[in-house]
N, C-alpha and C positions, 0 to 999 in steps of 0.2 A: 163263141162267147163275144158279147158286145162290149167293146171298150167303153167304160163309163166313169173312169177316174180322171180327175183334173188336179194337177199340181199348181197351186197358186203361189207366185213369187212376188215379194215386195222388196226390191233391192234398193237399199239406201247407200249413202256414200261410204259407210264402213260397216254395214250390216246387211243381213238377208233374213227376212221373216218368211216363213213358208207354212203352208198347210196342204195336206193331201186329202181330197174329198172324193167320195163315191156318189156320183149324181143319180145313181139308180134309186137311192133312198135318202140322198142329201146328208149322208153321215160323214163324220170326220174320221179318217184313219190314222192321221198323225199330224202333229204340229211342232214347230220348233223355231229357233232363232240362232243365228250366228252373229256375234257382235265383236267389235274391236278388230275388224279385219285389217291386216297389215301391221298388227302389233304383236309383241312377244306374248302378251296375255290374252290372245284371242280366245273366245269362249263359244262353244256350241252346246245348246241345250235342246235335246230331242225327246219328244214324248209320244210313244205309240198309244193309240186310243182304242184299239180293237185287236182281237186275236190273242194268241198266247203271249206275244211280246208286251201287251198292255199290263200284264201282271207284274212285270218288273219295274213299272213306273218310269219316271224321267231318267234319261241318261245324260251325263254332262262330261265334256272334255275341255280342258284348258291347255293352251299351247299355241305357238305361232301358226296362223293361217295367213299365207302371204297375200292373197288377192281373191277376187270374186270367183275366179275359176277354181281355185283350191277350196273355197268355201262351198260351192255347189257340188264339187266332187265329194266333199265330206258329207254333205246332206244326202247325196245319192247313196253313199256307203251306209249311212244310218238307216235309210229306207230299205235298202237291200237286206240289211240284217233283220228287218221285220218281215221280209218276204214281199215287200211292196216297192221294189226298186224301180228306177227309171226305165229299166229294160223290160218291164212288165208289159205283156200284150194288152192288159186292161187299162193302161194309161192312154186316154183319148187325146189329151192336149195339155199344154202348159199355159196358164193364164198369168199375164204380167200386169201388175199395177204400173201405169204410167201417169205421172202427175199432170203434165200439160199436153193437150192435144191441139191447142190453138183453134182456128176455125176450120182446119183441114179434117180433123177427126172428131166426129160427133156421134160415133157409135163404136162398139167393139170391132176390132179389125184384125184379120189374119195377117201376120207379119211376114213380109218377103223383103228382099233387098231394097226395093223402092220405098216401102213403108218405113223401114229402119232409117233410111237416108232422110226421110221427111221428119221423123222424130228427132233426129240429130239437129235438123235445121231449127227446131223449136227450143233448143238449149238456151238461147238468150232470154227466153221468156221464163224459164225455170232452171237457172244455172246451178242451183243446189240439189235438184232432184232428177231432172231428165238425164244427166250424164250417168248417174248410177243405174237408172232404169235401163238405159241403153246397154250398159255393161252386163247387166243380168240377162238381157235378151240375147246378147251375143254368145255368152257362155252357154246358156240353155240350148240355143240352136245348135251349138257345136256338139253338145252331149246327146241330143236327140233331134238330128236334122230331118228325121223321117216322119215326125208327127207335127200337127199344127201348133204354132205358137201364136197366142192371141194377146193383143194389147187392149186393156180396158182403161179408159182415160178418166181421171178425176174430174176433168172439166166437161165431159160429154153430156151429163145429165142437165147441165145448165145451158147448153147450147140452144135450148128452146126459148130462152128469154127473148122477148120482142126487141127489135133493133133499137127502139128508143130507150129501152132499159139498159141494153148492153153498151150503148155509146156514152162516152164522156163528152161533156160540153166544151171541147177544145177544137182548135182548127182541124177540119176534117181531113185535109191533105196530110197534115203532120200525123194525125192519128192513124191514117191508112198506111203511111210510109213506114211507121214503126210498130204496127200491129197493136196499137194502144186501144184497148177496149176492156170491158168487164167479162171475165171468163168464168169465175166461180170455181170452188174446189170442194173437196169432201163429197163429190158427186155420187160415188157408189154408196156412201152412207145415207145420203138424202134420198136416193132412189129406193134403197132397201126399206128405210124406216117409213117413208110415205106409203109404200105398199103394205107393209106390216101393220101400220095404223089402220088402214082401211079394213084389213082382214080382222083386226081386233074389234072393230065396230060392226063387223058382219055385213059390210056394204061393198059393192063393186068400187074399185079404185077410181073409175071414171066419174063416180058420183060424189067423191069426197075432196074437200079443200082442207089442206093441212099446212100449218106452220111447223116446220121441223127445226129444232134447236139442237145442233150438234155441238156439245160443250165438252171439249177435252182441253189439253194444253193449247191446241189450236181450236178455235171456235168459229162456227158459222151458223147463220140462219137461212132458211129458204121458205119461199111461198110457193106451194105446189097446188095447182088447180087441176083436179081430175087426173092426177098422175103426171102432170106436165109442169116443169119448173117455169115460173114466170118472173121470179126475182130471187136474188141471193145476195148475201152481205159481203162476201169476199169479191175482189175485183180482178184487176189485171194480175195481181199477185195475192197470196194469202194474207197480206198485211191489212187490207181494208176491213172495216166492219166492227165486230164486237171487240170488247176488251178481252185479251187472251192471257195465257200464262206469261209469255215474254214479249208479245206483240202489242203495239199501241192500239190497233184498230183505227177507226176514223180519226183524222187529224187534219187541221188546216194545212194545206200544202205550203203556206208561207213559213211554217215552222222550220221547214227544211232550209229555205233561203236564209232565215234568221240565224240558224245554227252555223251555216257556212260563212255568212258575212260577219256576224258579230261574234260567234263562238269560235270561228276559225277551224271548224271540223271539216274533214274531207268527206267526199261522197261515201267512201267505204265506212268511215267512222259513223256517219249518220245512218247508213244502212244497218250496221251492227246495233246501234243504239235502238232503233225503232223495231227491229226484228228480234233481237236477243236480250235486250236490257230494259224493256219497257213492260207494259201490261201490269199484271199483279206484281211481278218481280221488281219492276222499276218503282212502283208506288210503295211497296212495303218490304221488299227484300225476299219474298217467298213467292214462287210460282205454283206451288201445290195448294190447291183450294182447301185441303184438309188442314194444313198449317195455318192458312189465312183465317179459317173459321175458328180454330183453336185459340189463336192469338186474339182475335176480335172478341171472343167469349171471355177472355181473361182481362179485357179492358184496354188492349193495345189499340191506340187511336189510329196509327198508320195502317194497320190491318183492317180496321173498321172502315176507314176511308176507301181503301182499295176494294173491299167487298161492295160498298155502296156504289162506287163508280162502275163496277162490273155489272151489278144488278140494274142500275139505271140505264145503261146502254142496252141491256137485254130487253128491258121493258119498252124502251123506245122502238126497238125493232118489232116487238110483238104488236104494238099499236100501229106502226107503219104498215106492216104486212096484213093486218086486219083490214086496213083501208084499201090496200092493193087488191086483196081477194074479194072484198065486199061481203062475202059470206064465209065464215070459218066454221068448219065442222070439228076440228081437233087441233090441239097444240101438243106436239110430241117432243119429249126430252130424250136425248140419247148421248152416248159416249161417256167417258169417265166421270165428269162432273154432273152431267145431265142425268145419268142413271143412278148416281150414288149420293149426291148432295141434296138432301131434302130441303135444307135451309135455302139453297139457291132457288129451287122451284117455288117455295112458299113466298120468298121475297119478290121474285120476278112477277108473280101473279097477284100480289097483294094490291088491292085497290082497283082491280080491273073487272069488277062485277058488272059494270055498264057494258063491257064487251062480251058478257056472257060467261066469264071465267070465274070459277070458284072451286076451291080444293076441298076434298075430304081430308082433313088434317091427319087423322089417324091412318088412313090409307097412304097418304103421302109419306109419313114417317116410317112406314113398314118397309123392311128390306126384302127384296125378292129378285132372283135372276130372270124371272119370267116377264114377258110383256103384260102390262096391266093398266087399268084405268084408275086414276086417283082423283077424279073430279067429284064434286058433291052431286048428289042425286038431282038437285034442282038446277044444276048448271046447264045453260043452253049449249055451251061448247065443251066437248069432251077434252080432258087432259090425260095424256098417256105417258107412261115411261116404257120405252121400247129399246131394249138392248140392241145396238147396231151389230151387223155381221157383214163387214166389208168383204171378207174372204169368201163367204158364201155367195155374195152378190157377184163377185168377180168370177167365181166358178160357174154360177148360173148363166151369166152372160156368155162366158167362154164356151160352155157345153152347148148352149142353144145355137151358137153360131156354127160350131163345127158339125153339129148333127142336123142342121137345117136342110 
């Protein structure tokens, strides 16, 4: 029997998301979430998707889960109850989402002690994410030290950006000393969606130029030429770029100095303001686009302003990346807002007919879980809605590495 299963783990500071996939046919066997780790009200939701266990539907347990080790052991127990436990000989590898790979990691990497030490060194670049990623890796390695553990980095897909794109125009010595450069994020999503868009068009990925718009609570854009990222909107951190749910996106750096000198805010307070209290939330009090749209439709001016700011920034990036690519074959919308908010897609592309962009309004308004084209027949540039699948992308990269 050839081992073909991959367990994908996404370890957050107080959560673990997971999926078990069989790469023989790219099917999902189980999916789940452990949240509020370390609290009395920890919650595990597990859903078997195949076999006899699937008939029972989701299983949920609520109660204290002390730490990530206890969380992963609880996940292992749920999988074992389905007959797909971590001790299965069919498990080929565990794939870990790691947010920041710096310049050191530009492709999926089998984790050993040296690699883990290097990931720890990158914690200052992603202090909210990499520590939890490291914890998940450590626990998974202790549970299955005999199988490959693979790190798949959010930043890796964007490592192909030319140096003049990745560099900030600051003193070079200072930039090098503190690893200050543009790294980009959501890389697994941008990689998956750019390839899936080419497939939707029935063309080789090498022949297709795509602007990918990953619009969730966090949001980013990328310019992908022939399957290779040449520009992306997020920078050294996920704060740069588009207006997001709670993040400001692009901002005059002097705003930070002004808030410190005139407002008396500390560095930590400014960090919290720009990352957690800005974007849609800061402008109108809601970071859920559904609520923003509902309120704007009812005449709420603050919600309307937030929506218009969001769309304006999005439109600017579409125009900028059209210039970067020179020739655009498709614009692809993905993630929660991109896949579901037809009003955002319509507003973002409104007035861009000179760039070859035009929507079929009926197709755009229709809901579907499938990848689909929503551009008008006469449009020179295809517009696609492509549901992202970061877990499948992580599993694909993991399995390709361990079976190479």
